[in-house]
C-alpha positions in Angstrom: 6.2 56.3 50.5 8.4 59.0 49.0 10.0 58.3 45.7 13.0 60.4 46.7 14.3 58.8 50.0 18.0 59.7 50.4 20.5 58.9 53.1 22.7 61.8 54.3 25.7 59.9 53.1 24.4 60.3 49.5 24.5 64.1 49.7 26.2 66.0 46.9 26.9 68.9 49.3 25.3 71.3 51.7 23.6 74.6 51.3 25.9 77.5 51.8 23.7 80.4 50.7 20.0 81.0 50.0 18.3 83.7 47.9 14.7 84.0 46.9 14.9 81.3 44.2 18.7 80.7 44.1 20.7 78.4 46.3 24.5 78.0 46.5 25.7 74.5 47.5 29.2 73.8 48.7 30.6 70.5 47.5 33.5 68.9 49.3 34.0 65.9 47.0 35.9 66.9 43.9 34.9 63.7 42.1 31.2 64.5 42.8 31.7 67.9 41.4 33.2 66.5 38.2 30.2 64.3 37.7 27.8 67.2 37.7 26.4 68.9 34.6 24.6 72.1 34.0 20.8 71.7 33.7 20.8 68.5 35.8 18.0 68.2 38.4 18.8 68.0 42.1 16.7 67.6 45.3 17.2 69.6 48.5 16.0 69.1 52.0 13.1 71.4 53.0 12.3 72.8 56.4 8.8 71.3 56.0 8.4 67.6 56.7 7.4 65.5 53.7 8.6 68.2 51.3 11.7 68.2 49.0 12.7 71.2 46.9 13.6 70.5 43.2 16.2 72.6 41.5 18.2 72.9 38.3 22.0 73.3 38.2 22.8 76.6 36.6 26.5 77.1 37.3 29.4 74.8 38.5 32.4 76.7 39.9 35.7 75.5 41.2 37.8 78.5 42.3 40.7 79.6 44.5 39.7 80.5 48.0 40.7 84.2 47.6 38.2 84.4 44.7 35.5 82.4 46.3 32.8 85.0 46.4 29.4 84.2 44.9 26.0 85.8 45.2 27.6 88.5 47.4 28.5 85.9 50.1 32.0 85.8 51.4 33.0 82.2 52.3 35.8 83.0 54.7 38.8 80.9 55.5 38.8 77.1 55.1 41.3 74.3 55.2 41.2 73.8 51.5 42.9 76.1 49.0 40.0 75.7 46.6 36.3 75.9 46.9 33.7 73.9 44.9 30.4 75.7 44.4 27.2 74.9 42.6 24.5 77.5 41.8 21.0 76.0 41.7 17.7 77.6 40.7 14.7 76.3 42.6 11.8 75.3 40.4 9.3 73.5 42.5 8.4 71.3 45.4 7.8 67.5 45.6 5.3 66.6 48.3 5.3 63.0 49.7 1.5 63.3 50.1 -1.2 65.9 49.2 -4.5 64.6 50.6 -5.2 61.2 49.1 -2.5 61.6 46.4 1.1 60.5 47.0 4.2 62.1 45.4 2.8 65.3 43.9 5.0 67.9 42.2 4.0 71.6 42.3 5.6 74.5 40.4 5.6 76.5 43.6 8.0 77.2 46.5 6.3 77.2 49.9 9.7 77.3 51.6 13.4 77.5 51.0 16.1 75.2 52.2 17.9 75.9 55.5 21.7 76.6 55.7 23.6 73.2 55.8 20.6 71.4 54.3 21.7 68.4 52.1 21.5 68.5 48.3 21.2 65.3 46.3 21.6 64.6 42.6 18.6 63.2 40.8 19.8 60.4 38.5 19.1 56.8 37.4 15.9 55.2 38.7 15.1 58.1 41.0 15.1 60.5 38.0 12.9 58.1 36.0 10.4 58.0 38.9 10.5 61.7 39.4 9.9 62.4 35.7 7.0 59.9 35.8 5.5 62.0 38.6 5.8 65.4 36.8 4.4 63.9 33.5 1.6 62.1 35.5 2.1 58.9 33.6 0.3 55.7 34.7 2.0 52.5 35.6 0.3 50.6 32.7 1.7 49.5 29.4 0.2 52.5 27.4 2.7 55.1 28.5 4.0 57.6 26.0 7.8 57.4 25.9 9.9 59.8 23.9 13.3 58.3 24.7 15.9 58.8 27.4 17.2 61.9 29.2 20.4 63.2 27.6 22.1 63.7 30.9 21.2 60.3 32.2 20.6 57.7 29.4 19.5 55.1 32.0 16.4 57.2 32.8 13.4 56.8 30.5 11.6 59.9 29.5 7.8 59.8 29.6 5.2 62.5 28.8 1.5 62.8 29.6 -0.3 61.6 26.5 -3.6 63.3 27.5 -2.1 66.7 28.0 0.2 66.5 25.0 -2.8 66.3 22.6 -5.5 68.1 24.7 -3.4 71.3 24.8 -1.8 71.0 21.4 1.9 70.6 20.6 4.6 72.3 18.6 7.5 70.3 17.1 10.2 72.5 15.6 13.8 72.1 14.4 16.1 73.0 11.5 16.2 70.7 8.5 18.0 67.5 9.4 17.6 67.9 13.2 15.1 65.0 13.7 11.6 66.5 13.4 10.3 63.6 11.2 12.1 61.1 13.4 10.3 62.5 16.5 6.9 62.6 14.7 7.4 59.0 13.6 8.1 58.0 17.2 4.9 59.6 18.4 2.8 58.1 15.5 4.1 54.5 16.1 3.0 54.7 19.8 -0.4 56.1 18.9 -0.9 53.4 16.3 -0.5 50.7 18.9 -3.5 51.9 20.9 -6.7 50.0 20.5 -8.9 53.0 19.6 -6.3 55.3 18.1 -7.4 58.2 15.9 -5.0 60.6 14.2 -4.6 62.3 10.8 -1.2 63.2 9.4 -0.9 65.9 6.7 2.1 64.6 4.8 3.4 67.2 2.4 6.3 65.2 0.8 5.4 61.6 1.3 7.9 61.3 4.1 5.7 59.0 6.2 5.0 56.4 3.4 7.4 54.1 5.3 5.2 53.9 8.4 4.0 50.3 8.4 1.7 48.1 10.5 -2.0 47.4 11.2 -2.4 50.8 12.9 -1.7 52.8 9.8 -3.8 53.6 6.7 -2.1 55.4 3.8 -4.2 57.7 1.6 -3.3 60.2 -1.1 -5.0 63.1 -2.7 -6.0 62.0 -6.2 -3.5 62.8 -8.8 -4.0 62.8 -12.6 -3.1 59.1 -13.0 -5.5 58.1 -10.2 -8.3 60.1 -11.9 -7.6 58.5 -15.3 -7.8 55.0 -13.6 -11.0 55.9 -11.9 -9.6 55.2 -8.4 -11.5 56.2 -5.2 -11.8 55.7 -1.5 -11.6 51.9 -1.7 -8.2 52.3 -3.4 -6.8 54.7 -0.7 -7.3 57.7 -3.1 -9.0 60.7 -1.7 -11.1 63.1 -3.8 -11.9 66.4 -2.1 -14.8 67.7 -4.2 -15.5 71.4 -4.5 -18.9 71.1 -2.8 -17.1 70.5 0.5 -15.6 74.0 0.4 -17.1 76.7 2.6 -18.5 79.8 0.9 -15.3 81.8 1.9 -13.1 79.1 0.3 -15.2 79.0 -2.9 -14.9 82.8 -3.2 -11.1 82.8 -2.5 -10.6 80.2 -5.2 -12.9 81.4 -7.9 -13.4 85.1 -7.5 -10.6 87.6 -8.4 -10.6 90.1 -5.6 -8.9 92.7 -7.9 -11.9 92.6 -10.3 -14.1 95.6 -9.9 -17.1 93.3 -10.2 -15.9 91.0 -7.4 -18.7 91.9 -5.0 -21.3 91.1 -7.6 -19.6 87.8 -8.6 -19.4 86.7 -4.9 -23.1 87.6 -4.4 -24.3 85.7 -7.5 -22.1 82.7 -6.7 -23.7 82.5 -3.3 -27.1 82.6 -4.7 -26.5 80.1 -7.5 -24.7 77.6 -5.1 -27.6 77.7 -2.6 -30.1 77.1 -5.5 -28.0 74.2 -6.8 -27.8 72.6 -3.4 -31.5 73.1 -2.9 -32.2 71.4 -6.2 -30.0 68.4 -5.3 -31.7 67.9 -2.0 -35.2 68.1 -3.5 -34.2 65.7 -6.3 -32.8 63.2 -3.9 -35.7 63.3 -1.5 -33.7 64.9 1.4 -36.2 67.7 2.0 -35.8 67.4 5.8 -32.3 69.0 5.4 -33.8 72.1 3.7 -35.2 73.5 7.0 -31.8 74.6 8.4 -29.2 74.1 5.8 -26.9 77.0 4.7 -24.4 77.6 1.9 -21.7 76.0 4.1 -23.6 72.8 4.6 -21.7 69.9 3.0 -24.3 69.1 0.3 -23.3 68.0 -3.2 -24.3 70.2 -6.2 -23.5 70.2 -9.9 -21.0 72.8 -11.1 -22.6 72.6 -14.5 -25.8 73.9 -12.9 -23.9 76.8 -11.4 -22.1 77.6 -14.7 -25.3 77.4 -16.7 -27.0 80.0 -14.4 -23.9 82.2 -14.5 -23.8 82.1 -18.3 -27.5 82.9 -18.4 -27.1 86.0 -16.2 -24.0 87.1 -18.0 -25.8 87.2 -21.3 -29.3 88.2 -20.0 -31.3 90.8 -21.8 -34.4 92.2 -20.0 -37.3 94.2 -21.3 -36.7 98.0 -21.5 -38.9 101.0 -22.2 -38.8 100.5 -26.0 -36.4 97.6 -26.6 -34.5 95.0 -24.7 -31.6 96.2 -22.5 -28.8 94.4 -20.8 -29.6 92.8 -17.4 -28.0 93.9 -14.1 -25.2 91.3 -14.5 -24.7 91.4 -18.2 -21.0 91.0 -19.0 -20.0 91.3 -15.3 -19.5 87.6 -14.7 -17.2 86.8 -17.6 -14.0 86.6 -15.5 -15.7 84.4 -12.9 -16.9 82.1 -15.6 -13.5 81.9 -17.1 -11.9 81.1 -13.8 -14.4 78.4 -13.1 -13.9 76.8 -16.5 -10.1 77.1 -16.1 -10.1 75.4 -12.8 -12.4 72.6 -14.0 -10.1 71.8 -16.9 -6.8 71.9 -14.9 -5.7 68.3 -14.7 -3.8 69.1 -11.5 -7.1 69.9 -9.8 -8.9 66.8 -10.8 -9.4 65.8 -7.2 -11.6 68.9 -6.8 -13.7 68.1 -9.9 -14.1 64.3 -9.9 -15.9 62.5 -12.7 -19.6 61.9 -12.3 -20.3 59.1 -9.8 -17.0 59.3 -8.0 -17.8 61.7 -5.1 -21.1 63.4 -5.9 -23.6 61.1 -4.0 -25.3 62.0 -0.7 -23.6 59.2 1.2 -20.1 59.8 -0.1 -19.3 62.1 2.8 -20.4 59.4 5.3 -17.9 57.0 3.8 -15.1 59.6 3.7 -15.7 60.6 7.3 -15.7 57.0 8.4 -12.4 56.5 6.7 -10.7 59.6 8.1 -12.2 59.8 11.6 -13.5 56.4 12.3 -10.6 55.4 14.5 -8.9 52.0 14.6 -11.7 50.3 16.5 -14.4 51.6 14.1 -16.4 49.3 11.8 -14.3 48.3 8.8 -11.1 47.9 10.8 -9.4 51.0 9.6 -6.0 51.9 11.0 -5.9 54.4 13.8 -3.3 56.7 12.1 -4.4 58.0 8.7 -1.5 59.4 6.6 -2.7 61.7 3.8 -0.1 62.4 1.1 -0.6 65.9 -0.3 2.6 65.8 -2.5 0.6 66.1 -5.8 -1.5 69.1 -4.7 -0.4 72.4 -6.4 1.3 74.7 -3.9 -0.9 77.7 -4.7 -4.0 76.0 -3.4 -2.3 73.7 -0.8 -3.5 75.8 2.2 -7.1 75.7 0.9 -7.1 71.9 0.5 -5.4 71.1 3.8 -7.7 73.5 5.5 -10.7 71.8 3.9 -9.7 68.4 5.5 -9.0 70.1 8.9 -12.4 71.9 8.7 -14.1 68.6 7.9 -12.6 67.0 11.0 -13.4 69.9 13.2 -17.1 70.2 12.2 -17.7 66.4 12.5 -16.4 66.6 16.0 -18.3 69.8 16.7 -21.6 68.2 15.6 -21.0 64.9 17.4 -23.1 64.2 20.5 -21.6 65.6 23.7 -20.0 62.8 25.7 -19.7 60.5 22.7 -16.9 62.3 20.8 -14.0 60.2 19.9 -10.9 62.5 20.0 -8.7 63.0 16.9 -5.2 64.5 16.6 -4.2 66.5 13.5 -0.5 66.3 12.7 0.4 69.3 10.5 3.7 68.6 8.8 5.5 71.5 7.2 2.9 73.8 8.8 4.6 77.0 7.6 3.4 76.1 4.1 -0.3 76.4 4.9 -0.5 78.1 8.3 1.8 81.1 7.5 2.3 84.2 9.6 2.0 86.4 6.6 -0.6 85.0 4.1 -0.2 86.0 0.5 -3.5 84.7 -0.8 -7.1 84.2 0.0 -6.5 80.5 0.2 -3.9 80.9 2.9 -6.2 83.3 4.9 -9.0 80.7 4.7 -6.7 78.0 6.0 -5.4 80.2 8.8 -8.9 81.0 10.0 -9.7 77.2 10.2 -6.6 76.3 12.1 -6.9 79.3 14.4 -10.4 78.1 15.4 -9.1 74.6 16.0 -6.2 75.9 18.1 -8.6 78.0 20.2 -11.6 75.7 20.5 -10.4 72.2 19.5 -9.9 71.0 23.0 -13.7 71.4 23.7 -14.5 69.1 20.8 -11.7 66.6 21.1 -9.5 67.9 18.3 -5.8 68.0 19.1 -3.3 69.9 17.0 0.4 69.0 16.5 2.2 71.7 14.5 5.5 70.6 12.9 7.8 73.1 11.2 11.4 73.9 10.5 10.6 77.6 10.5 8.6 78.4 13.6 9.0 82.1 13.0 7.0 81.7 9.8 4.1 79.8 11.5 1.0 81.8 12.4 1.6 83.2 15.9 -1.9 82.7 17.1 -1.8 79.0 16.3 1.7 78.6 17.8 0.8 80.5 21.0 -2.0 78.0 21.6 0.4 75.1 21.6 1.1 74.5 25.3 3.6 71.8 24.6 6.9 72.3 22.8 9.4 69.8 21.4 12.3 71.8 20.1 15.1 70.2 18.1 18.2 72.1 17.0 17.5 75.6 15.7 20.2 77.9 14.3 18.1 80.8 13.0 17.8 83.7 15.5 14.2 84.4 14.7 13.2 80.8 15.2 15.1 80.6 18.5 13.3 83.8 19.7 9.9 82.1 19.1 10.9 79.1 21.2 12.3 81.3 24.0 9.0 83.1 24.2 7.3 79.8 24.9 9.7 78.9 27.8 8.8 79.9 31.4 10.6 83.1 32.5 12.6 81.4 35.2 14.0 78.9 32.7 14.6 81.0 29.7 18.2 80.1 29.8 17.3 76.7 28.4 16.9 78.5 25.1 20.7 78.7 24.9 20.8 75.0 24.2 18.8 75.3 20.9 21.8 75.8 18.6 23.9 73.0 20.2 21.4 70.2 20.4 22.5 67.0 18.6 20.5 65.4 15.8 17.6 63.5 17.4 17.9 65.5 20.6 15.1 67.8 21.8 14.2 70.3 24.5 10.7 69.3 25.7 8.6 71.6 27.8 4.9 72.1 28.5 1.8 70.8 30.2 2.7 67.3 29.3 5.9 67.3 31.3 6.0 70.5 33.4 9.7 71.0 33.5 11.9 71.8 30.5 13.9 68.6 29.8 16.6 67.6 27.4 15.7 64.3 25.8 17.3 62.1 23.2 14.5 60.8 21.1 14.4 57.0 20.7 14.7 55.6 17.2 11.4 54.8 15.5 10.8 51.3 14.2 10.1 52.7 10.7 12.2 55.7 9.9 10.6 58.4 7.8 11.7 58.9 4.2 13.5 62.1 4.9 17.1 61.1 4.9 19.5 63.6 3.4 21.2 62.6 0.2 24.9 62.1 0.7 26.2 64.6 -1.9 29.9 63.8 -1.7 29.5 60.0 -1.6 27.1 60.0 -4.6 29.4 62.3 -6.6 32.3 59.9 -5.9 30.3 56.8 -7.0 31.2 56.0 -10.6 28.0 53.9 -11.0 25.7 56.7 -9.8 23.3 58.0 -12.4 20.1 60.0 -12.5 17.0 59.0 -14.5 16.5 62.4 -16.0 14.3 61.2 -18.8 11.7 59.8 -16.4 11.9 63.0 -14.3 11.0 65.1 -17.4 8.2 62.8 -18.4 6.8 62.9 -14.8 7.0 66.7 -15.0 5.0 66.7 -18.3 2.4 64.3 -17.0 2.2 65.9 -13.6 2.4 62.4 -12.0 5.3 60.2 -11.0 6.5 57.8 -13.8 8.3 54.8 -12.3 
């Protein structure tokens, strides 16, 4: 049975003129005309049985008869002094049946409406049913709902959860437009699923408010955590240096401007491989030696590497008559200084944990189980893991976030085909670590990781949700691979241009809505919903901690005061003093 059965008496109007993709409808009822709004969906009778054409209202015109000429069609004399016209762009066809499937929407036009064909407004329950068809949602309880349609608050807006995460998503909007609100709405619904699995890269601690059995809150170890000896069991995540790829190690420890940089990179490669080999032999893991590489996640002691670097840097070798300087004598000094400097930097304690914290062979198994185990995994971890990166220094933030993303991708890549449990990576403030114009080796390393996930993640069950207030500053390759877009209010012209490029050519006019969207209102388009749709995002149960401080009200409050002494002390200690 068709979901869009109309009686002729419900018609909004009748077709007056037909172009290739544009239809002009004449509306007799003035009240019906007043109820219409631009961008509302309509259905038109088709010349093919069992087909209905779907269109979007582009223009609503009420004009004097003498001026009633539209689309080069003269309307002629009529009994009324005014003519009511609606211009509609055809966008697809709804089929009552396509083989065994009922109610199928296609983004194609196999026919156009005939003159005098009836046009009907899509609203209320009919709109909800139609949007359920185009998002291919199931009738069960596990549907992904964003909120309600702006033009019809009684119609609930669903999207296809499979396609949203399979084909990546981009959530954008100016500060204060509702990005975090939208993200929280998605996360809450993910957390309710029995086998949910998602990781959130939280840059500012905004999602610390997300509560419930489906959430696990982690944080990258700060100085106070390191002093207290906290680890995985305390929700504190160390990211030891041995997890880094060779490229990441070089970008962090080798100064590219140094004339000896090639030698330093080569020697570092050799010493790291030797250190990893020594660890495996000492631990009795010789079976790993057959195929392991420098990028294999095998622990090694930095002291061993430094010892070898110091030896080579001061090495004297036999000469013709007396000893002479070795090939690398004095050429590794800056590399050694950088390594020592990083090791003693308290802000980077999570990279260089104390002995026994994150240097055992099985530590990675426990870390992966915590991050990627899913809600139904042994141990009963929550399905949504929120990692707070707020204490990670900004200069190496891309490197560290990229390290976690790389870990997730490689675990999925090396999982048995058919047994992979999918995971979604939510990249909050993505422009900070997936920039369009990288200014450091750390950023270039992170970009390479996320570009690979964007291109290949779907094959291995890794979904990407990129969240940013400046889409123009996000790497274009990553953004272009996001086939779903949730765009909140955007006022910057460059950011608007990025979103317009992601819209279908025939619906590029929807981009004009970007600067006038209300807070919490979004333009949603992509594989998960097919048609660009204006949706008012429903309020999440736990609002993120991103509320804007009320400047004027706080200034007017005689009791308001700032705890500046604690702020200064926190700055000194590089950890929050409460």
